[in-house]
N, C-alpha and C positions, 0 to 999 in steps of 0.2 A: 450333623453337628448343630447344636443349639447356638444361638447368637452369644458370642463371648467365650465359647468353649475352645480350648487349645489342646491339641494333641502333644503329648510329651513322651519322647522315646529316650530311654537310657542307653548307655553304650552297648550293653549286652543285647538289647533289643535291636539296635541298629545293625550290629554285627550279624545277628541271626537273619535279618531281612536281606542283607547283602551277600551272605555266604553262598559260594558256588555259582554266582551270577556274573562271572568275569566278562563273558562275551556280551551279555546284555548291557553291562555298564560301559564297555568300550563303544557300543553302538549309541548309547545315550550321550556319551561325550562327543562322538562324531556329530550327532544331530545338534548338539549345543554349539559346536564350532561352526557348523553350516548355517545355523540360525543367526549367529553373530555375523558371519560373512554376508548374510542377506540384509544386515543392518537392523534386524529386529531385536535389539538388545540395548541395554544401558549399563555402562561400567564406569562409574565415577572413580576418581583417584582413591586409593586406599588411605586410611588414616592411621598413623603410627602413634602409639602411646609409649614414649620412652620413660625410663626411671632414672632419676638423678643418682649418680654413683654406681649404676648398674649398666654399663655400656653394652653388654651382650644381651640383655633382657629386653623384651618388647611384647606388647599386645597390639594386634592389628585388626582394624575393622575393614571388611571388604564388602560393601553393598553392591547389589546387582539386580537387574531385571532381565529375564529371558522370555521372549515371545514365542512365536511358532506354536507348536502343539503343547508347549509347557505352560505358558502364561503364568509365570510365578515371579514374585519379587522376594528379596530377603537380604540377610547380612550374615557373613561368617565372622565371628569374633574369635581369633586364633592367637594363642600365645606361644612364644618360644623362649624358654629359660634353659639354656644349655647346661647349667650346673645341676639341673634336676637329675642328670644321669649319675652324678656322684651321690645323690640322695636315694637312688634306687627308684626314681620316678621318671616317667616319660618326659623327654625334652619338650614336646609340644602337646597342647590340649586345645580344644575348640568347642564352640557351640554354634549351631546354625538356627536362625530364626526365619521362618517363612511367613510372608504376608500376602494377602489377596491383592492383586493389582486392581480389582474392581472397587473394593472398599477400603483397602489399606490396613485392614484389621489383621493382627497376627493370628495365624492358623496352626502353627506347629513350632515346637522347640525341640531340636534334635541334638544329642551329643554328637560332636562333629569330628572327633579325631579319626574315627574309622572312615567316615565319609571323605575327609581330607586326604587320607592315605590312599584310599581306593580310587578317588578321582585323579590324583597325581599318577598313580600306577596305570590307570586306564589311558590317560593322555600319553604316557611314555610308550605303552604297547601299541597304541594307534600310530604314533610317530614311527615306531620301528616297522610296523606293517607297511607304511608308505615308503620308507627308505629301502626296505628289503623285498620289494615286490618281485616275486619269482625266484628269490634266493632263500637259502637255508640259514638259520641263525648259527647252528653249530656250537661255537664257544661264545659265551657272553661274559663280559667283564663287569664286575660290580665294585665300584669305588665308594666306600661308606657302607658300614654294616649295621644299619638301623632299620626301623620299621618301614620307612619308605622303600628302600631297596628290596626288602623282603616282599612287600606287596608287588613291586615291579617284577620280581622273579615269578611270583604266582601268575600275574597277568601275562607275562611273556610266554610262559608255558601253555597258557590257554590258546594263544595265537600261533606259537611255534612249538608244537609238540616234538619237533625234531631236535630241540636243544639237548646237547649231550653233556655240556660242562659249564658250570659257573666258576669263574676265576675271581677270587675275592681279594680286596685289600682294604685295611682300615689301620689308622695310626695306632689304635688300641688293639693289640694282638689278642687280648682276651675277648673283646667284642667280635673280632673276626672268627675266633674259634667257636663262640656261642652261635654265631650266624651259621657257620658251617654245620654244626651239629643239628641245628633246627632245620636247615635245608635237607640234610640227609634223612632226618626223621619224617619230614612231610613230603619231600620230592624224592622219593627213594629210588627213582630210575635215573637220576641225574648225578653225574660226578661233581664233586665240589672241592676245588683246590684253593689254597691260600697262597697268594703271590708274595714275594719278598719286598716288592716295591711297586709304585704306580706304573713305572715304565714297563714292567713285565706284563701288567694287565693290558696296557695300551698296545704293546707289540703283539700279543697273542690273541687278541679278541677283536673280531670284525665289528662287533656291536658292544658298546660300553654304556653303562648307566652310572651317572655320578650323582650321588645323593648324600651330601655331607653337611655338617653344621658350620 
């Protein structure tokens, strides 16, 4: 790169880079947690941008530095506008800016919604691995039928190929049905059930993922 050049990746390009790399991403998240545990990181408080008269909406800045083998600094600028769902638009959107820790210069601008979803899913799958060492997942409950839980389902199947059934619940029955159809189309070897209430999910599932707005 020439001095001042910045790599810019659109959402489609980010998704292409990350596709099919669930196990690699889980290991990357594991290394990030281990590096943080070693004290080689910096995580200032997040900054929330609220909007007068819009109590549910916000944009959040999350700066961070990670050392170890990564040696990278940056900030995630992520929004949450729940009413976007009524507009046919995703609730959350994000951009990630990466800076050199040596010079401070920006090196990359990445569309961040896919990164955000897959990082969250990788963290959930890693936690499940730690909780279920030596055990089978079998039935997995999914409370909240949005993008995050869909990615969590994808990552859980990467580490627990023995998953037989996803049990779903969402307050919006149409969203639960859409989620069910999408899972059946992409994860065709897994049964997908819709529960009548949250209690049914909790009673029947030894592993439960909660991802709601």
